[in-house]
A tleap script that builds the chain and sets N, CA, C and O, in Angstrom:
source leaprc.protein.ff14SB
mol = sequence {
  NMET VAL PHE GLY ARG ALA GLY ARG VAL GLN
  GLY ALA LYS LYS GLY THR PRO TYR ALA ALA
  GLY GLN CYS ALA GLU ALA ALA ALA LYS GLU
  ALA GLY ALA LEU GLY VAL ARG LYS VAL GLU
  VAL ARG VAL SER GLY PRO GLY PRO GLY ARG
  GLU SER ALA ILE ARG SER ILE GLN ASN ALA
  GLY LEU ASP ILE LEU SER ILE ARG ASP ILE
  THR PRO ILE PRO HIE ASN GLY CYS ARG SER
  PRO LYS GLN ARG ARG CVAL
}
set mol.1.N position { 12.031 2.391 -9.068 }
set mol.1.CA position { 11.374 2.236 -8.088 }
set mol.1.C position { 9.943 2.140 -9.224 }
set mol.1.O position { 9.830 2.807 -10.253 }
set mol.2.N position { 9.193 1.377 -8.829 }
set mol.2.CA position { 7.507 1.468 -9.872 }
set mol.2.C position { 6.668 1.189 -8.541 }
set mol.2.O position { 6.825 0.534 -7.511 }
set mol.3.N position { 5.653 2.060 -9.119 }
set mol.3.CA position { 4.067 1.853 -8.474 }
set mol.3.C position { 3.666 2.445 -8.936 }
set mol.3.O position { 3.935 3.457 -9.584 }
set mol.4.N position { 2.296 1.476 -8.481 }
set mol.4.CA position { 0.869 1.423 -9.510 }
set mol.4.C position { -0.500 2.006 -8.529 }
set mol.4.O position { -0.887 2.066 -7.362 }
set mol.5.N position { -0.823 2.306 -9.686 }
set mol.5.CA position { -2.660 3.451 -8.902 }
set mol.5.C position { -3.851 2.462 -9.233 }
set mol.5.O position { -3.901 1.750 -10.236 }
set mol.6.N position { -4.838 2.534 -8.190 }
set mol.6.CA position { -5.422 2.031 -8.857 }
set mol.6.C position { -6.924 2.733 -9.952 }
set mol.6.O position { -8.038 3.228 -9.777 }
set mol.7.N position { -6.074 2.378 -10.993 }
set mol.7.CA position { -6.580 2.930 -12.162 }
set mol.7.C position { -8.656 2.590 -12.716 }
set mol.7.O position { -9.531 3.386 -13.057 }
set mol.8.N position { -8.661 1.583 -12.602 }
set mol.8.CA position { -10.064 1.310 -13.291 }
set mol.8.C position { -10.606 1.468 -11.607 }
set mol.8.O position { -10.675 2.690 -11.472 }
set mol.9.N position { -10.915 0.991 -10.608 }
set mol.9.CA position { -11.457 1.297 -9.422 }
set mol.9.C position { -11.885 3.156 -9.490 }
set mol.9.O position { -11.052 3.920 -9.977 }
set mol.10.N position { -12.826 3.536 -9.116 }
set mol.10.CA position { -13.436 4.452 -8.794 }
set mol.10.C position { -14.007 4.701 -7.232 }
set mol.10.O position { -14.397 3.786 -6.507 }
set mol.11.N position { -13.987 5.672 -6.977 }
set mol.11.CA position { -14.692 6.032 -5.156 }
set mol.11.C position { -14.536 5.134 -4.133 }
set mol.11.O position { -13.429 4.657 -3.885 }
set mol.12.N position { -15.555 4.838 -3.489 }
set mol.12.CA position { -14.601 3.885 -2.521 }
set mol.12.C position { -14.442 3.246 -3.185 }
set mol.12.O position { -13.500 3.903 -3.628 }
set mol.13.N position { -14.464 2.384 -3.839 }
set mol.13.CA position { -14.002 0.866 -4.099 }
set mol.13.C position { -12.517 1.111 -4.047 }
set mol.13.O position { -12.049 -0.008 -3.838 }
set mol.14.N position { -11.617 1.892 -4.118 }
set mol.14.CA position { -10.597 2.243 -4.247 }
set mol.14.C position { -9.535 1.693 -2.773 }
set mol.14.O position { -8.319 1.522 -2.691 }
set mol.15.N position { -10.884 1.505 -1.541 }
set mol.15.CA position { -9.957 0.949 -0.121 }
set mol.15.C position { -10.178 -0.359 -0.286 }
set mol.15.O position { -10.026 -1.136 0.656 }
set mol.16.N position { -10.474 -0.672 -1.220 }
set mol.16.CA position { -10.700 -2.358 -0.821 }
set mol.16.C position { -9.533 -3.337 -1.457 }
set mol.16.O position { -8.809 -3.358 -2.452 }
set mol.17.N position { -9.693 -3.843 -0.711 }
set mol.17.CA position { -8.253 -5.307 -0.779 }
set mol.17.C position { -8.513 -5.720 -1.954 }
set mol.17.O position { -7.650 -6.470 -2.409 }
set mol.18.N position { -9.461 -5.490 -2.673 }
set mol.18.CA position { -8.990 -6.117 -4.021 }
set mol.18.C position { -8.556 -5.546 -4.870 }
set mol.18.O position { -7.950 -6.143 -5.760 }
set mol.19.N position { -8.809 -3.440 -4.895 }
set mol.19.CA position { -8.614 -3.494 -5.569 }
set mol.19.C position { -6.997 -2.799 -4.861 }
set mol.19.O position { -6.435 -2.280 -5.825 }
set mol.20.N position { -6.541 -2.707 -4.207 }
set mol.20.CA position { -5.398 -2.721 -3.644 }
set mol.20.C position { -4.286 -4.108 -4.338 }
set mol.20.O position { -3.227 -3.828 -4.900 }
set mol.21.N position { -4.766 -5.539 -4.165 }
set mol.21.CA position { -4.596 -6.472 -4.613 }
set mol.21.C position { -3.851 -6.162 -7.059 }
set mol.21.O position { -2.801 -6.286 -7.689 }
set mol.22.N position { -5.259 -5.771 -7.339 }
set mol.22.CA position { -5.331 -5.212 -8.657 }
set mol.22.C position { -3.721 -4.493 -8.902 }
set mol.22.O position { -2.814 -4.905 -9.626 }
set mol.23.N position { -3.764 -3.139 -7.910 }
set mol.23.CA position { -3.009 -2.543 -7.524 }
set mol.23.C position { -1.312 -3.128 -7.759 }
set mol.23.O position { -0.476 -3.007 -8.655 }
set mol.24.N position { -1.360 -3.737 -6.557 }
set mol.24.CA position { -0.112 -3.935 -6.683 }
set mol.24.C position { 0.889 -5.269 -7.567 }
set mol.24.O position { 2.098 -5.474 -7.677 }
set mol.25.N position { -0.520 -6.062 -8.141 }
set mol.25.CA position { -0.081 -7.240 -9.342 }
set mol.25.C position { 0.303 -6.467 -10.465 }
set mol.25.O position { 1.374 -6.680 -11.032 }
set mol.26.N position { -0.803 -5.236 -10.977 }
set mol.26.CA position { 0.159 -3.875 -11.835 }
set mol.26.C position { 1.508 -3.069 -11.802 }
set mol.26.O position { 2.155 -2.602 -12.739 }
set mol.27.N position { 1.805 -3.038 -10.081 }
set mol.27.CA position { 3.618 -2.980 -10.197 }
set mol.27.C position { 4.051 -4.310 -10.180 }
set mol.27.O position { 5.171 -4.364 -10.689 }
set mol.28.N position { 3.659 -5.383 -9.823 }
set mol.28.CA position { 4.955 -6.135 -9.766 }
set mol.28.C position { 5.125 -7.168 -11.197 }
set mol.28.O position { 5.801 -8.190 -11.317 }
set mol.29.N position { 4.445 -6.633 -11.970 }
set mol.29.CA position { 4.728 -7.503 -13.602 }
set mol.29.C position { 5.176 -6.929 -14.559 }
set mol.29.O position { 5.549 -7.366 -15.647 }
set mol.30.N position { 5.106 -4.759 -13.683 }
set mol.30.CA position { 5.802 -3.707 -14.718 }
set mol.30.C position { 7.371 -3.958 -13.740 }
set mol.30.O position { 8.567 -3.897 -14.023 }
set mol.31.N position { 7.043 -4.083 -13.218 }
set mol.31.CA position { 8.845 -4.569 -12.007 }
set mol.31.C position { 9.506 -6.092 -12.570 }
set mol.31.O position { 10.700 -6.383 -12.642 }
set mol.32.N position { 8.275 -6.973 -12.952 }
set mol.32.CA position { 9.520 -7.840 -13.404 }
set mol.32.C position { 9.468 -7.745 -14.740 }
set mol.32.O position { 10.413 -8.372 -15.220 }
set mol.33.N position { 8.694 -7.171 -15.684 }
set mol.33.CA position { 9.352 -6.760 -16.723 }
set mol.33.C position { 10.690 -5.868 -17.239 }
set mol.33.O position { 11.271 -5.697 -18.311 }
set mol.34.N position { 10.831 -5.414 -15.889 }
set mol.34.CA position { 12.686 -3.867 -15.872 }
set mol.34.C position { 13.289 -5.204 -15.368 }
set mol.34.O position { 14.228 -4.768 -14.703 }
set mol.35.N position { 13.336 -6.243 -15.285 }
set mol.35.CA position { 14.561 -7.125 -14.899 }
set mol.35.C position { 14.483 -7.184 -13.010 }
set mol.35.O position { 15.576 -6.811 -12.585 }
set mol.36.N position { 13.909 -7.396 -12.321 }
set mol.36.CA position { 14.074 -6.783 -11.030 }
set mol.36.C position { 13.142 -8.154 -10.397 }
set mol.36.O position { 11.926 -8.251 -10.562 }
set mol.37.N position { 13.931 -9.100 -9.698 }
set mol.37.CA position { 13.464 -10.014 -8.883 }
set mol.37.C position { 13.515 -10.519 -7.516 }
set mol.37.O position { 13.207 -11.517 -6.864 }
set mol.38.N position { 14.244 -8.940 -7.339 }
set mol.38.CA position { 13.551 -8.980 -5.059 }
set mol.38.C position { 13.593 -7.693 -5.268 }
set mol.38.O position { 14.299 -6.936 -5.935 }
set mol.39.N position { 12.337 -7.554 -4.285 }
set mol.39.CA position { 12.097 -5.854 -4.027 }
set mol.39.C position { 12.237 -6.198 -2.733 }
set mol.39.O position { 12.617 -7.283 -2.293 }
set mol.40.N position { 11.767 -4.785 -1.867 }
set mol.40.CA position { 11.563 -4.429 -0.928 }
set mol.40.C position { 10.312 -3.782 -0.599 }
set mol.40.O position { 10.142 -2.757 -1.259 }
set mol.41.N position { 9.310 -4.076 0.275 }
set mol.41.CA position { 8.178 -3.374 -0.058 }
set mol.41.C position { 7.880 -2.597 1.378 }
set mol.41.O position { 8.181 -3.035 2.488 }
set mol.42.N position { 7.277 -1.452 1.117 }
set mol.42.CA position { 6.692 -0.063 1.949 }
set mol.42.C position { 5.303 0.238 2.418 }
set mol.42.O position { 4.680 1.151 1.877 }
set mol.43.N position { 4.984 -0.185 3.001 }
set mol.43.CA position { 3.458 0.263 2.829 }
set mol.43.C position { 3.117 1.071 4.038 }
set mol.43.O position { 3.718 0.849 5.090 }
set mol.44.N position { 2.260 1.925 3.969 }
set mol.44.CA position { 2.201 3.262 4.817 }
set mol.44.C position { 0.412 3.109 4.404 }
set mol.44.O position { -0.215 2.845 3.378 }
set mol.45.N position { 0.090 3.410 5.699 }
set mol.45.CA position { -1.363 3.823 6.025 }
set mol.45.C position { -1.625 2.689 7.098 }
set mol.45.O position { -0.757 1.851 7.342 }
set mol.46.N position { -3.195 2.698 7.903 }
set mol.46.CA position { -3.956 1.631 7.955 }
set mol.46.C position { -4.583 1.347 6.695 }
set mol.46.O position { -4.675 2.230 5.843 }
set mol.47.N position { -5.030 0.166 6.505 }
set mol.47.CA position { -6.579 -0.214 5.950 }
set mol.47.C position { -6.051 -1.119 5.185 }
set mol.47.O position { -4.935 -1.117 4.665 }
set mol.48.N position { -7.204 -2.196 5.105 }
set mol.48.CA position { -7.885 -3.973 4.656 }
set mol.48.C position { -6.871 -4.052 3.620 }
set mol.48.O position { -6.738 -5.268 3.484 }
set mol.49.N position { -5.791 -3.286 2.516 }
set mol.49.CA position { -5.522 -3.743 1.908 }
set mol.49.C position { -3.776 -4.018 1.837 }
set mol.49.O position { -3.065 -4.044 0.833 }
set mol.50.N position { -3.530 -4.137 2.753 }
set mol.50.CA position { -2.035 -3.797 3.213 }
set mol.50.C position { -1.366 -5.842 2.615 }
set mol.50.O position { -0.548 -6.234 1.782 }
set mol.51.N position { -2.097 -6.405 3.404 }
set mol.51.CA position { -2.212 -7.828 3.434 }
set mol.51.C position { -2.136 -8.602 1.867 }
set mol.51.O position { -1.438 -9.501 1.399 }
set mol.52.N position { -2.879 -8.024 1.517 }
set mol.52.CA position { -3.756 -8.573 0.073 }
set mol.52.C position { -2.420 -8.222 -1.567 }
set mol.52.O position { -1.979 -8.812 -2.554 }
set mol.53.N position { -2.292 -6.529 -0.675 }
set mol.53.CA position { -1.311 -6.111 -1.441 }
set mol.53.C position { 0.245 -6.964 -1.593 }
set mol.53.O position { 0.841 -7.267 -2.627 }
set mol.54.N position { 0.640 -7.219 -0.108 }
set mol.54.CA position { 1.711 -8.366 -0.447 }
set mol.54.C position { 1.493 -9.465 -0.809 }
set mol.54.O position { 2.384 -10.039 -1.437 }
set mol.55.N position { 0.389 -10.066 -0.577 }
set mol.55.CA position { 0.391 -11.812 -1.336 }
set mol.55.C position { 0.353 -11.442 -2.899 }
set mol.55.O position { 0.610 -12.172 -3.857 }
set mol.56.N position { -0.126 -9.803 -2.874 }
set mol.56.CA position { 0.054 -10.449 -4.878 }
set mol.56.C position { 0.885 -9.782 -5.402 }
set mol.56.O position { 0.675 -9.605 -6.602 }
set mol.57.N position { 2.543 -8.917 -4.650 }
set mol.57.CA position { 3.659 -8.832 -4.925 }
set mol.57.C position { 3.961 -10.088 -5.047 }
set mol.57.O position { 4.573 -10.328 -6.088 }
set mol.58.N position { 3.743 -11.066 -4.308 }
set mol.58.CA position { 4.532 -12.329 -3.928 }
set mol.58.C position { 3.690 -13.252 -5.176 }
set mol.58.O position { 4.431 -13.245 -6.159 }
set mol.59.N position { 2.737 -13.838 -5.404 }
set mol.59.CA position { 2.291 -14.576 -5.966 }
set mol.59.C position { 2.815 -14.062 -7.281 }
set mol.59.O position { 3.388 -14.923 -7.948 }
set mol.60.N position { 2.747 -12.764 -7.850 }
set mol.60.CA position { 3.387 -12.233 -9.266 }
set mol.60.C position { 5.115 -12.909 -9.248 }
set mol.60.O position { 5.940 -12.475 -10.052 }
set mol.61.N position { 5.519 -14.121 -8.112 }
set mol.61.CA position { 7.280 -14.235 -8.536 }
set mol.61.C position { 8.209 -13.704 -8.266 }
set mol.61.O position { 9.378 -14.048 -8.446 }
set mol.62.N position { 7.492 -12.153 -7.469 }
set mol.62.CA position { 9.106 -10.987 -6.709 }
set mol.62.C position { 9.153 -12.160 -5.336 }
set mol.62.O position { 8.359 -13.057 -5.053 }
set mol.63.N position { 10.503 -11.693 -4.616 }
set mol.63.CA position { 10.746 -11.977 -3.337 }
set mol.63.C position { 10.858 -11.030 -2.718 }
set mol.63.O position { 11.447 -10.038 -3.150 }
set mol.64.N position { 10.344 -11.094 -1.599 }
set mol.64.CA position { 10.778 -9.993 -0.453 }
set mol.64.C position { 11.569 -10.081 0.145 }
set mol.64.O position { 11.706 -10.827 1.115 }
set mol.65.N position { 12.262 -9.358 -0.281 }
set mol.65.CA position { 13.480 -9.173 1.035 }
set mol.65.C position { 13.046 -8.598 3.058 }
set mol.65.O position { 13.368 -8.903 4.206 }
set mol.66.N position { 11.841 -7.308 2.058 }
set mol.66.CA position { 11.416 -6.577 3.535 }
set mol.66.C position { 10.311 -6.063 2.827 }
set mol.66.O position { 9.940 -5.743 1.698 }
set mol.67.N position { 9.722 -6.174 4.772 }
set mol.67.CA position { 8.727 -5.341 5.075 }
set mol.67.C position { 7.928 -4.061 5.421 }
set mol.67.O position { 6.703 -3.970 5.500 }
set mol.68.N position { 8.683 -3.265 5.578 }
set mol.68.CA position { 8.643 -2.235 6.666 }
set mol.68.C position { 7.446 -0.806 5.879 }
set mol.68.O position { 7.178 -0.273 4.802 }
set mol.69.N position { 7.139 -0.780 7.117 }
set mol.69.CA position { 5.941 0.346 7.545 }
set mol.69.C position { 6.496 1.354 7.657 }
set mol.69.O position { 7.315 1.817 8.451 }
set mol.70.N position { 5.889 1.757 6.610 }
set mol.70.CA position { 6.222 4.015 6.588 }
set mol.70.C position { 4.992 4.329 7.136 }
set mol.70.O position { 4.434 5.147 6.405 }
set mol.71.N position { 4.361 4.058 8.044 }
set mol.71.CA position { 3.538 4.595 8.551 }
set mol.71.C position { 3.616 5.857 9.088 }
set mol.71.O position { 4.029 5.502 10.191 }
set mol.72.N position { 3.505 7.689 9.218 }
set mol.72.CA position { 3.945 8.710 9.895 }
set mol.72.C position { 3.311 8.501 11.225 }
set mol.72.O position { 2.121 8.278 11.445 }
set mol.73.N position { 4.291 8.607 12.083 }
set mol.73.CA position { 3.590 8.897 13.636 }
set mol.73.C position { 3.446 9.625 14.315 }
set mol.73.O position { 4.408 9.924 15.023 }
set mol.74.N position { 2.364 10.220 14.467 }
set mol.74.CA position { 2.590 11.997 15.463 }
set mol.74.C position { 3.253 11.853 16.431 }
set mol.74.O position { 3.015 10.742 16.904 }
set mol.75.N position { 4.167 12.527 17.146 }
set mol.75.CA position { 4.954 12.658 18.555 }
set mol.75.C position { 3.492 12.855 19.423 }
set mol.75.O position { 2.871 12.044 20.110 }
set mol.76.N position { 3.284 13.931 19.175 }
set mol.76.CA position { 2.317 14.866 20.281 }
set mol.76.C position { 1.278 15.229 19.700 }
set mol.76.O position { 0.277 15.497 20.364 }
set mol.77.N position { 1.283 15.344 17.964 }
set mol.77.CA position { -0.158 15.721 17.514 }
set mol.77.C position { -0.654 16.888 17.659 }
set mol.77.O position { -0.317 17.388 18.732 }
set mol.78.N position { -1.459 17.674 16.891 }
set mol.78.CA position { -2.412 18.363 17.162 }
set mol.78.C position { -2.930 19.622 18.335 }
set mol.78.O position { -2.449 19.148 19.365 }
set mol.79.N position { -3.154 20.044 18.472 }
set mol.79.CA position { -3.813 20.148 19.183 }
set mol.79.C position { -5.022 19.822 19.517 }
set mol.79.O position { -5.729 19.776 18.510 }
set mol.80.N position { -5.434 19.642 20.213 }
set mol.80.CA position { -6.969 19.022 20.193 }
set mol.80.C position { -7.829 20.411 20.932 }
set mol.80.O position { -7.438 21.178 21.812 }
set mol.81.N position { -9.395 20.360 20.033 }
set mol.81.CA position { -10.421 21.555 19.947 }
set mol.81.C position { -10.398 21.879 21.097 }
set mol.81.O position { -9.818 21.027 21.769 }
set mol.82.N position { -10.860 22.965 21.840 }
set mol.82.CA position { -11.273 23.173 23.166 }
set mol.82.C position { -12.933 22.459 23.499 }
set mol.82.O position { -13.898 22.175 22.789 }
set mol.83.N position { -12.633 22.375 24.912 }
set mol.83.CA position { -13.953 22.008 25.299 }
set mol.83.C position { -15.617 22.930 25.147 }
set mol.83.O position { -15.992 23.971 25.686 }
set mol.84.N position { -16.220 22.120 24.305 }
set mol.84.CA position { -17.422 22.621 24.166 }
set mol.84.C position { -18.672 22.877 25.236 }
set mol.84.O position { -19.416 21.947 25.546 }
set mol.85.N position { -18.855 24.359 25.829 }
set mol.85.CA position { -19.619 24.506 26.149 }
set mol.85.C position { -21.350 24.428 26.107 }
set mol.85.O position { -21.840 24.358 24.980 }
set mol.86.N position { -22.262 24.437 27.251 }
set mol.86.CA position { -23.408 24.004 26.980 }
set mol.86.C position { -24.391 24.859 27.720 }
set mol.86.O position { -25.598 24.639 27.621 }
savepdb mol mol.pdb
quit
């Protein structure tokens, strides 16, 4: 299993599609060096970088078998705060 992180990018720029693409590309190169040719992609959380990360993995020469969203979904969630009285 290989993962990447936004090493060079700091602050608010970590959430950009460019940073996601760079991170995914680095992980794909590392996986390719280990001999991996086919991958299953798991994406978590909302954000603009999801599609660009998947595109970067595909452009790195890896075959994507499946894309799975593992974002946690609350079944009922936390209790909301009480109503404000003015």
